[in-house]
C-alpha positions in Angstrom: 6.3 -0.2 25.8 10.0 0.7 25.5 10.8 4.3 24.8 12.4 4.7 21.3 14.6 7.5 22.6 16.1 6.4 25.9 14.9 2.7 25.9 13.3 3.1 29.3 10.6 0.4 29.7 7.9 2.5 31.4 5.7 4.8 29.4 2.2 6.1 29.9 -0.6 6.3 27.4 -1.8 9.9 26.9 -4.4 9.3 24.3 -5.9 6.4 22.4 -8.1 6.6 19.3 -9.2 4.4 16.4 -7.2 4.6 13.2 -7.2 3.1 9.7 -10.9 2.9 9.5 -11.2 1.0 12.8 -8.6 -1.6 11.9 -6.0 -0.3 14.4 -5.6 1.8 17.5 -3.3 4.9 17.6 -1.8 5.5 21.0 0.1 8.7 22.0 2.6 7.8 24.7 5.0 9.6 27.0 8.2 8.2 28.5 8.2 8.4 32.3 12.0 8.8 32.3 12.9 11.3 29.6 9.4 12.8 29.1 9.5 12.5 25.2 6.4 11.6 23.4 5.8 9.1 20.6 3.0 7.3 18.8 2.4 3.6 18.5 -0.1 1.7 16.5 -1.8 -1.5 17.6 -3.2 -3.8 14.9 -5.3 -7.0 15.1 -3.2 -10.0 14.2 -4.6 -11.7 11.2 -3.6 -14.5 8.9 -1.6 -13.1 6.0 -2.7 -14.0 2.5 -0.3 -15.2 -0.1 0.5 -13.3 -3.3 1.0 -15.5 -6.4 3.7 -14.0 -8.5 3.9 -14.1 -12.3 6.4 -16.9 -12.2 4.1 -19.0 -10.0 6.1 -18.5 -6.7 4.2 -17.5 -3.6 5.0 -15.0 -0.8 3.2 -13.5 2.0 1.5 -10.1 1.3 3.9 -7.3 2.5 2.2 -3.9 2.8 5.6 -2.3 3.3 6.9 -3.7 0.0 3.7 -2.4 -1.7 4.2 1.0 -0.1 7.9 1.2 -1.3 6.8 0.4 -4.9 4.1 3.1 -4.8 6.6 5.6 -3.2 9.0 5.1 -6.2 6.2 5.9 -8.6 5.3 9.1 -6.6 8.8 10.2 -6.0 9.2 14.0 -6.4 5.4 14.3 -6.9 3.1 16.3 -4.7 1.6 13.2 -3.0 1.5 13.1 0.8 2.5 10.1 2.9 -1.0 10.1 4.4 -2.4 9.6 0.9 0.1 6.8 0.1 -0.7 5.0 3.4 -4.4 5.4 2.7 -4.0 4.0 -0.8 -2.0 0.9 0.5 -4.7 0.5 3.2 -7.5 0.5 0.6 -5.6 -2.0 -1.6 -5.0 -4.3 1.3 -8.6 -4.2 2.5 -9.9 -4.8 -1.0 -7.6 -7.7 -1.6 -8.4 -9.3 1.7 -12.1 -9.0 1.1 -12.0 -10.3 -2.5 -10.2 -13.6 -2.0 -9.4 -16.0 0.7 -5.9 -17.2 1.0 -4.2 -16.5 -2.4 -4.3 -13.6 -4.8 -2.5 -12.9 -8.0 0.1 -10.1 -8.0 -1.4 -8.9 -11.2 -4.7 -8.2 -9.4 -2.9 -6.2 -6.7 -1.1 -4.2 -9.5 -4.4 -3.5 -11.2 -5.9 -2.2 -7.9 -2.9 0.1 -7.4 -3.1 1.4 -10.9 -6.8 2.1 -10.6 -6.2 4.1 -7.4 -3.2 5.9 -8.7 -5.2 7.2 -11.6 -7.2 9.3 -9.1 -4.2 10.4 -7.1 -1.6 11.5 -9.6 -1.5 10.9 -13.4 2.3 11.0 -13.6 2.6 8.4 -10.7 0.1 6.2 -12.6 2.2 6.3 -15.8 5.4 5.6 -13.9 3.8 2.6 -12.0 2.2 1.3 -15.2 5.5 1.5 -17.1 7.2 -0.7 -14.6 4.2 -3.0 -13.8 3.2 -3.7 -17.3 6.8 -4.2 -18.6 6.1 -2.7 -22.0 8.1 -4.2 -24.8 8.2 -1.1 -26.9 7.0 2.5 -27.1 3.9 1.5 -29.0 2.6 -0.5 -26.1 3.3 2.4 -23.8 1.5 4.8 -26.1 -1.5 2.5 -26.3 -1.7 2.5 -22.4 -1.5 6.2 -22.3 -4.2 6.5 -25.0 -6.5 4.2 -23.1 -5.9 6.2 -19.9 -6.6 9.6 -21.4 -9.7 8.3 -23.3 -11.2 6.9 -20.1 -10.5 3.2 -20.8 -9.3 0.9 -18.1 -6.0 0.1 -19.9 -4.1 -3.1 -19.9 -5.4 -6.7 -20.0 -6.5 -7.2 -16.4 -6.9 -10.6 -14.8 -9.0 -12.3 -12.3 -7.5 -12.1 -8.8 -8.2 -15.7 -7.9 -5.2 -18.1 -8.0 
């Protein structure tokens, strides 16, 4: 493993432990040249599933893209990166276990909104306002009303494509 600081090609593993609920291995490493320490993650390679977008196009699931979208919703909110990574991990696992090769982007959006409800209400409202593409204030107010009255909100769709 190449050192990210000095690019020396020899490092030693100081510690290894299971991460992400057993789906990856976290390794603490030290460069033999400069002595600096860094962390790497090893994940099992698996077949990506396709996300079917609202316009019918398909693209491979991208956990980083999902994380960026959630980060925008939680910007300037008291939500830690660990919480965001955990949320993305849960959505990815749930999506993989629900369907085989293709999943609707709307299903992923519903999963994210359901999880954001329990993380941060403001982030939920921000994400919902972008995800649901409200046509007017009345639709937005209806979503808020359903949220605060304990309803699921939105129309929801089956995840199978």
